[in-house]
N, C-alpha and C positions, 0 to 999 in steps of 0.2 A: 412483643409473643403474644401468641394465637392460645385462645381457647376454643374447645368446642362446647360452649355451653348455648342453650339456643334461649330467644325470649321473645318469637316471635309470636306475634300475636299478643303482647303483653302490654299493658297501659302503665305505666311508671309515673309517678310524681315525686321530684328532686328537692329540695329543699337548698335554701342556700349557693344555687346554682348558676350563677352570674360570675364566678369566677373558681381558683384554685380546685381545693377537690370536689365543690359538687360542680363543677363544672366537669372534672373530669369523668366524676361516677354518670353523669349526665353523656357524655359522650361512649362511657364505655356501653352500657346499659342500651345506647342506640345501635351503636355495635354490632348487639349484638341479636338488635332484631326488634327489640323494644319502641312503643313510641311514645316519647317522652314528653312530660310536662317540667318546661324549666323552669322552677320559682325562685326568685328573689324581690327584695324591695327594688333594689335597682334593674327596671325592665330593658334599658339601654344595655344592661349585661348581658343581660338575658338574651335577649334578641341578637346580641353577635354569637353567641354559643349554640343558640338554634341556627343562625349561620353558616354554623362549623357542620353542626349535625345535617345537617339540608346536604353539603357541598359532596360530604361525604355519602350521599345518600337514604341518609335516617331520616326519619316524621319526627317531628317538635315542636312545641307550640310555646309561644312565652308566659307566663303570667307574672304579675303584681304580687309579691305576699309579703306580707309582714306577720311571722308565725306569734309575735306577742299578742298578736286579735284572734278571740274566737272567732269573731264574724270575717274576717278576713280569712283563717285557715278554713271554717265552713265553706268560703265561695271559692279557694282556687280546689278542691276537692270536687267541688260540683263542676267545677268549669272542666276540670279533667271528665269526668264519667261523662258529661254532656257531648264534649268533643268525640271520644271513641267507644261511648258507650259502658266502660266499668273503670275502675282501679283495682290492679291489679299487684299493685308496687308499691312503696312509701318509703323513699331513703330521707329521715330526719338528718340532714346534713346541717343546716343553719347553725351558725355556732361564732361570740365574741371570747375575747378574752383580755384581763388584766393584768401586767404583769406589777406588782407594789407590793411591797412587803404586807405584810397583816396587819401589822398595829397603824401604817399608813391606808390604810384599803380605806376610801371614803363608802357610804349607803351609796350613792347613786350609780358609783363602780359596780359594787355587788348586785344591786338591782338589776342592770343593765345583763351583767353576765348570765346569772342564773335567771330572767327571764326569757332569753334569748334561748339558750341550751336546755333548759330545764322546762319550764313553763310551756314552750314555745314546741318543744320535741309532744309533748302531752295535747298540746291541744290540734297540735295537726294530726298527732298519733288516733287520738279520739272519733274526731270527723273522718280522719281515715277509714277505722273500725269499725265507723258506723256503716260507711257504704259499703264496703269487703262485708261486713253479716249481712247486708241484701240481695248478695251473692252468691249462684249455690255454687263456688266456684272455692270462694274464701278470698286470702291476701297473705301478701308477706310484707312485715314493718322491717326496716334495716334501720337502726340509730347508731348512729356514727358516734358514737363516746369515745375514749383515750386510754392508754394506760396510765394516764392520771386520774384513771375514773379505779382505777386498781390498787394504784404505787401512790406518791406523793413528793413532790419537787418542792423548792422556796419561792415565796414572792408569787404565786397564781393559784392561793387558797380558794376564791371564788370559782377559777376553772377547773379545778380537782373535785371542789367538793359537788359542781354543776355536774361533774361528769360520772364522778359515783353513782350521785340520784340517779343518773340516766340510766347507768346499769341496774339498778333496783329498781327503777320506774319500768326497763325493758322484760325483768322477772313478770312485774305485774301482768303487765299486756300479754306475755305467752303466756300464764295462768290463767287468769279470766276471759281471753279471746277466746282458747283452746278452741272451745265447744263451738266457735263461729266460725271456723276453720281459717283463722287468721293467726298465722305464725308470725315471733316478734324475737328480734335476735341483737345484739349490738357489737357491731365492727369497731373493735379498739386500735387506730393507728400507734405506732411510737411515735418516733421524730421522721418526718418525711418532709425531703427537699424540696422547698418551694421558691417561689420566684422573691416570697417575702423573707425568708429564713434566710439565704442564700448566702446572702454578706457575713450574718455573724457564722455561720457554721465556719467561712473563712479565715475566725479570728482565734486568739488562743484559745478563747475559753470555751468559743464553737468543738474546738478537735479535740480538744479536751474531752466533751461529752462526747463525741464520736466514739472516744477507745474506751468507752465506757459501754458499750453496746459491742454482745460478743460476735456479733460479725463483723464490727470495726466499721461499717459503713453506716450511712443513713439511709432510709428506705428511698425509695423512688414509686414515684404514683404508680406507674405499671403492678410496683410490687402489692398494689391494693387491688389491682384488677380479678384475678381470679376468687380472691375471699369475696368481694361482692358481688359475681356473678355466681360463686355457691349459694350464697345465703337468699337471693332474688330468686333463684330459680329452683325449679323442683328437683333438683340436684340435692336439695336438702328440705326435698318436701316431710321427713320427721322429725325435724330440726327445727325445736322455739326454747327460747329463754337464754340460749348460752350468751356468751361473753368470746367472741371471737380475736385475740390479738394479733396482731401483725406485727411485727420491735423486732426480729430479727435476734431475740434472744435478751432483750432487753429487762425484760420482767425477773427473767431468773439468773439476771447476774448477782455478781455476791455483794454484798453489802458493804 
């Protein structure tokens, strides 16, 4: 599927980009012309994604990033801006989950999920906004939330709470940083098929979940490309503070 959205000349930083959704987002932005800093804890994984981008004719660099560290966040933003002279776009994608009944969820698991998904987005977003505020053109932030930040499911309390917090944090970013020409929006994917969950969705329980989606199928990575490019580009120049669900109608399905 091809989208006629150009990010030529733009500089992007994508967190959690060594695999999965983050790697896809990095490749998508590079394919639209952006120069992309591919950041994650796994530098080896980032280097693999950078190689894929380079092989496709794009420009990218790998960065080590621990989103739970303010120092690491600031260093990644600085390295991106130093490499290409600016930072126009941040995609806050880094995230983890814990699938545990709430009564059995321990403090360490709660902290790991909330620190990565919510605190991490705050730290990297703040560092990016400070850089963008120094630029005449400002910039854009896309926080990757989830439909579980808008509705709830069992056994993912920490994840749902962190994503709901991220949706509200996005609105706060949009409100406070508009004066600096920094836009902030939340991309809220529904259930998207990946290598990590494909086996589950082949089970009876997984098939039952798919039947609850009005489209009667899972999302595909390519379903997120258009919404991402819209929020990342000047096509949404007057859009800030929204949460954009990409879920095949799952949020509006009957209870």
